[in-house]
C-alpha positions as CSV (number, residue, x, y, z in Angstrom):
1,M,0.2,-14.1,-12.2
2,G,-0.8,-15.3,-15.7
3,R,-1.0,-18.9,-14.5
4,L,-3.1,-18.0,-11.5
5,A,-5.5,-16.2,-13.8
6,Q,-5.8,-19.2,-16.0
7,L,-6.5,-21.4,-13.0
8,G,-9.2,-18.9,-11.9
9,I,-10.9,-19.2,-15.3
10,A,-10.6,-23.0,-15.3
11,F,-12.3,-23.1,-11.9
12,L,-14.9,-20.7,-12.9
13,I,-15.8,-22.9,-15.9
14,I,-15.8,-26.1,-13.7
15,G,-18.1,-24.3,-11.2
16,E,-20.5,-23.2,-13.9
17,I,-20.6,-26.8,-15.3
18,I,-21.2,-28.3,-11.8
19,T,-23.9,-25.8,-10.7
20,G,-25.4,-24.8,-14.0
21,K,-25.2,-21.1,-13.0
22,G,-22.9,-18.3,-14.0
23,T,-20.4,-16.6,-11.8
24,L,-22.7,-14.0,-10.4
25,A,-25.3,-16.6,-9.7
26,Q,-22.7,-18.7,-7.9
27,L,-21.8,-15.7,-5.8
28,N,-25.5,-15.3,-5.0
29,I,-25.6,-18.9,-3.8
30,E,-22.6,-18.6,-1.6
31,T,-23.2,-15.2,0.0
32,G,-26.9,-14.7,-0.5
33,V,-26.3,-11.2,-2.1
34,P,-28.9,-10.7,-4.9
35,I,-27.4,-10.4,-8.4
36,T,-29.1,-7.0,-8.9
37,D,-27.1,-5.6,-6.0
38,L,-23.8,-6.9,-7.5
39,E,-24.3,-5.6,-11.1
40,P,-23.6,-1.9,-10.3
41,L,-20.4,-2.9,-8.5
42,I,-19.3,-5.1,-11.4
43,L,-20.1,-2.3,-13.9
44,F,-18.1,0.2,-12.0
45,N,-15.2,-2.2,-11.7
46,V,-15.1,-3.0,-15.4
47,T,-15.4,0.7,-16.3
48,Y,-12.6,1.8,-13.9
49,F,-10.2,-0.9,-15.1
50,L,-11.0,-0.1,-18.8
51,V,-10.3,3.6,-18.2
52,A,-7.1,2.8,-16.2
53,A,-5.9,0.4,-19.0
54,T,-6.5,2.8,-21.8
55,N,-4.9,5.9,-20.2
56,P,-1.2,6.2,-20.1
57,G,0.5,6.9,-16.8
58,T,2.0,10.3,-16.1
59,G,4.9,9.1,-13.9
60,K,8.5,9.0,-14.7
61,F,11.2,6.5,-14.3
62,V,13.8,7.2,-11.7
63,N,17.3,5.9,-11.5
64,D,17.8,3.7,-8.5
65,N,21.1,5.2,-7.7
66,D,19.6,8.6,-7.3
67,V,16.8,7.3,-5.0
68,V,19.4,5.4,-2.8
69,S,21.7,8.4,-2.6
70,E,18.8,10.6,-1.5
71,L,17.8,8.1,1.2
72,V,21.3,7.9,2.4
73,K,21.5,11.7,2.6
74,E,18.3,11.8,4.5
75,I,19.4,9.1,7.0
76,I,22.7,10.9,7.6
77,T,21.0,14.2,8.0
78,S,18.4,12.8,10.4
79,T,21.1,11.0,12.4
80,E,23.2,14.1,12.7
81,S,20.1,16.1,13.7
82,G,19.2,13.4,16.3
83,L,22.8,13.3,17.6
84,L,23.0,17.1,17.9
85,L,19.6,17.1,19.6
86,F,20.7,14.4,22.0
87,L,24.0,16.2,22.8
88,T,22.2,19.6,23.3
89,S,19.7,18.0,25.7
90,M,22.5,16.3,27.6
91,Y,24.4,19.6,27.9
92,D,21.1,21.3,29.2
93,V,20.6,18.5,31.7
94,A,24.2,18.9,32.9
95,N,23.8,22.7,33.2
96,L,20.5,22.2,35.1
97,Y,22.2,19.7,37.4
98,T,25.2,22.0,38.0
99,K,22.8,24.9,38.9
100,T,20.8,22.7,41.2
101,C,23.9,21.5,43.0
102,R,25.2,25.0,43.5
103,R,22.0,26.1,45.2
104,S,22.1,23.3,47.7
């Protein structure tokens, strides 16, 4: 990621040298969007990432083994439930078939 960011900055500088305009002006040239329409979006973007970078996260680290064991338990439970549902439905179908055959 760091090297890609460095390449982005390098191309930004090259584009500014070639066109003689800054990044937002270049965006105006390419898209036709006026700079005055872009400035509030840029300001919001900078403010959001500044707040996100300065506030610590509230999450906690989870041990991978705990997560995997919980997933395995859920898979086994859902498989057992699915198998039980399938067998129950097959039993109901067999009973319905038996009742239908007896009436005929």
